C-alpha positions in Angstrom: 45.7 -37.9 243.2 45.9 -39.0 239.5 47.4 -42.3 238.8 50.9 -42.2 237.2 51.8 -44.6 234.5 54.1 -46.5 236.9 51.2 -47.0 239.3 49.0 -48.3 236.4 51.7 -50.7 235.4 52.4 -51.8 238.9 48.7 -52.6 239.6 48.1 -54.3 236.3 47.8 -58.1 235.9 50.7 -60.0 234.4 49.3 -60.3 230.9 48.8 -56.5 230.8 52.3 -55.9 232.1 53.7 -58.1 229.4 51.7 -56.1 226.8 52.9 -52.8 228.2 56.5 -54.0 228.0 56.0 -55.2 224.5 54.5 -51.9 223.5 57.4 -50.0 225.0 59.9 -52.3 223.2 58.1 -51.9 219.9 58.0 -48.1 220.4 61.8 -48.0 221.0 62.4 -50.3 218.1 60.3 -48.1 215.8 62.1 -45.0 217.0 65.5 -46.6 216.5 64.4 -47.7 213.0 63.2 -44.3 212.1 66.5 -42.6 213.4 68.8 -45.3 211.8 66.6 -45.7 208.7 69.3 -44.3 206.4 71.4 -47.5 206.8 70.6 -50.4 204.5 70.8 -52.8 207.5 67.4 -51.6 208.6 65.7 -52.8 205.4 64.5 -56.1 207.0 62.6 -54.1 209.6 60.2 -52.6 207.0 57.8 -55.5 207.1 57.6 -55.8 210.9 57.1 -52.0 211.2 54.3 -52.2 208.7 52.6 -55.0 210.7 53.2 -53.2 214.0 51.6 -50.0 212.7 48.2 -51.9 212.4 48.6 -54.6 215.1 49.7 -52.5 218.0 46.6 -50.2 218.1 44.3 -53.1 217.4 45.8 -55.3 220.2 45.7 -52.3 222.6 42.0 -51.7 221.9 41.2 -55.4 222.1 42.8 -55.8 225.5 41.2 -52.6 226.8 37.8 -53.9 225.7 38.4 -57.3 227.3 39.5 -55.5 230.5 36.3 -53.4 230.4 34.2 -56.5 229.8 35.8 -58.3 232.7 35.5 -55.3 235.0 31.8 -55.0 234.2 31.2 -58.7 234.8 32.8 -58.4 238.2 30.9 -55.3 239.0 27.6 -57.0 238.3 28.4 -59.9 240.6 29.3 -57.7 243.6 26.7 -57.5 246.4 27.2 -53.8 246.9 27.1 -50.7 244.8 30.3 -49.8 242.9 31.3 -46.2 242.7 33.2 -44.5 239.9 36.1 -44.0 242.3 36.4 -47.8 242.6 36.3 -48.2 238.8 38.9 -45.5 238.1 42.0 -47.7 238.3 40.5 -50.1 235.7 39.5 -47.3 233.5 42.9 -45.7 233.7 44.5 -49.1 232.8 42.2 -49.4 229.8 43.1 -45.9 228.6 46.8 -46.6 229.1 46.5 -49.8 227.0 44.9 -47.9 224.1 47.4 -45.0 224.4 50.4 -47.4 224.5 49.2 -49.4 221.5 48.4 -46.2 219.6 51.8 -44.7 220.3 53.6 -47.9 219.3 51.6 -48.0 216.1 52.2 -44.4 215.3 56.0 -44.7 215.7 55.9 -47.9 213.6 54.0 -46.1 210.9 56.5 -43.3 210.8 59.4 -45.7 210.7 57.8 -47.7 207.9 57.1 -44.6 205.9 60.7 -43.4 206.2 62.1 -46.8 205.2 59.7 -47.0 202.3 60.7 -43.5 201.1 64.3 -44.4 201.3 63.9 -47.7 199.4 61.4 -46.7 196.7 62.3 -43.1 196.1 65.8 -42.8 197.1 64.9 -40.1 199.6 67.6 -39.6 202.2 66.1 -39.8 205.6 
C-alpha cells in the first residue's frame, strides 16, 4: 500500500514536520498573494515571495539530501541486510520534502511575477 502524505508527515521527525508545515504555510501565503495581488496592500510581500521562490526548493532539497545521508549512515551500521522495502518510507519522505519545497517555490514565483507585473507594468492581475 503506498504511503499517503499524511502517513509521511505522521512518521517524520519533528524538524521535518516543522519544515512541512512551513512549506504548507508558504504555499498558502503565495496562493493568497497571487489571488489578492491586485490590491496595493500586498506590495510588501513581493520581496518575501522572491526569496521564497529560490529558498523553498533549495531547503527542501538540502533537507532531503541530509535525510538520505543519515539514512545511509544508519544502514551501514546495521548488523543485517537492509531491503528496499525498509528504506521506502525514508525515500518517500525525501521525495515529499523535495516536492513540497518545489511547490512552495513555484507558487511563490507565480505570486512574485504577478506582483511585479502589477507594480512595474500596470498590468491588472
